N, C-alpha and C positions, 0 to 999 in steps of 0.2 A: 690477497691483501694481508700484510703482516699484522700480528696482534699489537695493540697499543703497549707503550712502555709500562712496565709493571712495578715501578718504584712506589706508586701510591695505590696499588691494587690491594683490596682487602685480602687478608690471608685466607679467609674462608672460601674465596672464589678460585684461588690458584690451583688447587688440586683438581677440582671438578673441570676447570678449563683445560688443564693439561691432559686429563683423561679424554675429554672430547676431541682435542687436537690429535692425540695419538690414534684414536679410533678412526677419525676422518682420514688420517694419513694412511692407515692400513687398508681402509676401504676405498682409497683413491677418490675421496670427496673433499669439497672445499669446506673448511671450518669457518672462515670469515670472508665474506658473508655466507652463512649457511642457509640452505633452503629449509622450509618447514618440514618437508618430507624427510630430509636428512636428520633433523632433530627427532622426528617421530621414530625413525628406524634406529637411531642411537638408543633411545629410551627402551625400545622393544628388545634390542639385543643385549642390553645391560640392565636386567631387572634389579630392582631394589625396593625398599619401602617407599611409600608415598612421600614421606618427609625428605628422604634422600633425593628422590627424583625432582622434587620441587627445588631443592638446593642446587641441583645440577642445572636446571632450566634458568634459575635466577643468575647463576654465574655466566651462562651462555648469553643471556639477555644483557648482562652488564657489559661484557666485552663488545657486543654489537652496538650498544648505546655509546660507548666511548669512541668507537670507530665511526659513528654517525651513519650507521646503516640500520635497516629494519631488523628488529629482533624477532627471530622465528618463534620464540616461546610465547608470544602474545596473541597468536591466532587462536580462534575459538576451539578448533579441534584439539590442539595441544592442551589448552587449559581444561577442557572437558575431560581429557584423559587423566589429568592429575587430580581433579576434584572428584574423588570417589564418592563422597557423600552426596554431592549434587547428582552424580550419575545414578546412584541407587534410588534417589528420590524421583528422578525422571522415569526410571524403569517402572516404579510403582504407579506413577501417573499415567503411563501409557495404557494400562488396562482400562482406567476410567475414560481416557480420551478416546479409546477405540469404541467404547459403548456410546459415547456422545456422538461420534462421527456417524454411527449407524442411524441416528435419529435426526441429525441436523438437516433441515430442508435445503434443497439446492434448486428447486423450481418453484414457480409461483411468485407473486409480487405482493409486498416487498420482502417477504421472509426468505425467499430464495436468494436474493441479493445479500442480505445480512448473513444468511447461513453459509454461503460460499466464502465470504470474507472471514468469518469466525472460524470456519473449518480450516482454512489456510493458516490462520493465526495459531491454531492448535498444532499444526504440523511443524511450524517454525519454532515454537516455544517448547513443546513437549518432545516431539520426535527428533528435531534437529538440536534441541537443547540450547538455543540462543537466548541470552538475557533479553528482557523487555526493551531496554534502551537500544540494544543491537538490532532488534527487529524493527524498531522505529526508524533507524537510520538506513535500512535496506533500500537499495535502488533496484529498479526493475532489471537493469543490466547486470546485477550481481548474480542473477539466477540463471541456471542452465540445466538441461537434461542431458546427462552423459551416460551412455551405455545403459539406458533404462533407469538410471538413478537420478534423484534430485541433487544437484550440486550447487552449493552456496559458496561463491568465490570471495574475492577481496581478502579481508583480514579474518576470514572464517575457515575456508577450505574444508567445509563439512559436506559429507555425502550421506544421503538418507535413502535407504534401500526401498524398493517398491514392494508391493504385496499383491498376491493373487486375488484378494478380496477388493474389488473396485471401490466399494463404499468407504473403505478405510485406507486405501492405498495412498501414501503421501504424494506420489507423482500425479495420480488422478485428481486428488483434492486440489493440488496446486494448479493443475490444468483448468479446472472449473473456474477458479478465480482469474487465471490468466485470460480465459475466454471473455470474462466480463471486461477486463482492461482493454483487450483487443477490440471488443464490440464498441465500447465507448470511444475508442480512437477513431473508428470508422463511422460511427453514428452517435455524435454527441447530443443525444436526445433521451431524456428520462422516459418519455412516453414510449419510444421505440424499444428501449431496454426493458420496460415493463411488459410490453407485448412479447418480446423475445423470451423472457423468462416464463410468461404465462402460457405461451403456445408450444414451448419446447418441452416435450414430455419426459425425455430421459436424461436431461441435464447436460447433453452434449452440444457442441457448437454445430448449428445447422449449416455453417459455411464450408465444412469439409472435415476430413478426419486427420489432417496433418497437425502435428503438435503446434500449439500457439505459445510463443514465449512472450512475456510481458514487455520485453525490450525490443520486440520486433518492429514496432512502429515508432515509438518515441520513448525516451527515458523519463524517469521521475520516481517519486516514492512508490514503493511496492504496495503500501497500505495507506489509505487516506480516510479521513472522517466521512461518514455518511449521515445526513440528517434524517429526521423521522419520516420525511416524505420520500426518501430514497434518492436524494440528489447528491451526487459527488461534486466536489468543488471544481469550478471552472479552471482555476489555477491550482494544480495539485499541490497539496501540502501534506507532510507526513503525519500519520496518526501518532499521538504522543505516547511515551512509554507508560504513563499512568493510565491512559485510556486502554491500552493493550492489556495491561495487567487486570484491569477491571473486567474487560470482555472475556478474557481467558478464564478467570476465576468464576465468573458467572456461568459460563458454559460447563465447567467442571463441577460446579456445585448444583447445577440444575436450576439456577435462578435467572437465566437469561430472559430478556424481554421477548414476547411473542412477535413483536414488530407488526402490529395490525394498524392499518391506516385509520384515521378518524372517519366516521360514517360518511361525511360529505365528500371527501376526496375519494374514498373507496367507491362510492356510488358513481362518481364521475369516471373513474378509471374503468370500472366494470362496464359502464355504458359505452366507453370508447372501444374496449375490447370486444364487446358484444356486436357493435356496429361493424368492426373489422371482420369478425368471423361470420356474421349473418348476411353481410352485404351481397355475396354471390348468390345466396339462396332467395333473395327477393325477386319476385316476378315483375314484369313490366305492367301487368294489369293491376297489381296491388298498388304500385307506386303511382300509376296514372289515376287511380280512383281516389287518391288522397287530395282533397281540395281544402285549402285554408281560406276561410271567409274573414274579412276584416271589417270593422265598423266603418260607417260612412264618415265619421268625424276623425278617423285615423290620419288621413292625409292632411286634413285641415289643421289639426293640431301640429303635425310635423312641419308644415310650411310656416305656420305662425311662430314656432320655436326657432326656426332658422332665420326668419326675418328679424326676430327680436335680437338674436345673437349678432346678426349683421349690423344692426343699428348700434349695439353696444361696442362693437369692435371698430367702428368708423373713427372713433376719437383716439385710437391707440397710436397712430402715426404722429398726431399732433402732440400727444403726451411724450413720446420718445424724443421728438425734436426739441421740446421744451427742456427735458432733462439733459440733453446733450449740450444745449446752450448754457444752462446753469453750470454744468460741469466745466465747460471751457472758461467761464467767468471765474469760477473758483480756482482753477489752475493758474490763471493770470494773476489773481490776487496773491496766491501763494508764492509765485515767482517774484513778485514785487517785494514781498516781505523778506524773502531770502536775499535779494539784492540789497535791501536797505540795511540788513544786519551783517552782510559779508564784508 
């Protein structure tokens, strides 16, 4: 694709664009439209000060915008390479994030659920370096695992290396959250999810060892809100950038909520889990010996209540017929008035 006419091109862009075109021609690569990897290679093989590199990317983006094609300099990987201050700040935060990941719970209910989500948020914001609004817009289909590395596609093209320490490995942390999304796709029940997190001892998926990608069953937001009871929305909606920023900062500052259920709900959940785990251990003799004795007036009160309800409901049909008749009369009067003034 030829470059746009240059009679109105700002002077500051002409030299940088000419340099990029000459380099692409020598490397037998396409300058317009250019792939993000082409731009990254160009910046690597033509070192300069950060300010000069930013000017070069601005010129390349300008020509792509004029041609109506995607500008390669706007992907997150290129922008992160140019923003040295942000890169240095993220490098410092990685040490704190690594310590936090060592202590974030990934099993148990509901803290294991919140822990897995917040740990994945730390991976995408600190390790991958994505801004909060970009993480909010992530789709499940944007994420992949390529050659053992976490790959974020779309307008990001970011790769995050794995680690030998499973507790802080970005790929492993992502997989734990992906297992939650996959489990809720197969079993849309909070009670089943609570049982799964409570009975799974090592934080891995009991369904198999094959990697689970969050877009393997259905697409949608990668991160969604979770209410205090551990319920995910029935219709997936993205977690806002403001909420992501608050969650990440709370984890890094050590002020995150412990996510303990209120006593009543906690007791109910513990009873359900206890019944599930203890049911096979109950003997027939113990269950047969349990006899529930009811008062003599129990059945009398129940029959009287149902008889009273039956008498009250007998007039419902007459009331509905009367309301329908009045509605028809009102409609006829309305039509007469409209015909009178038409």
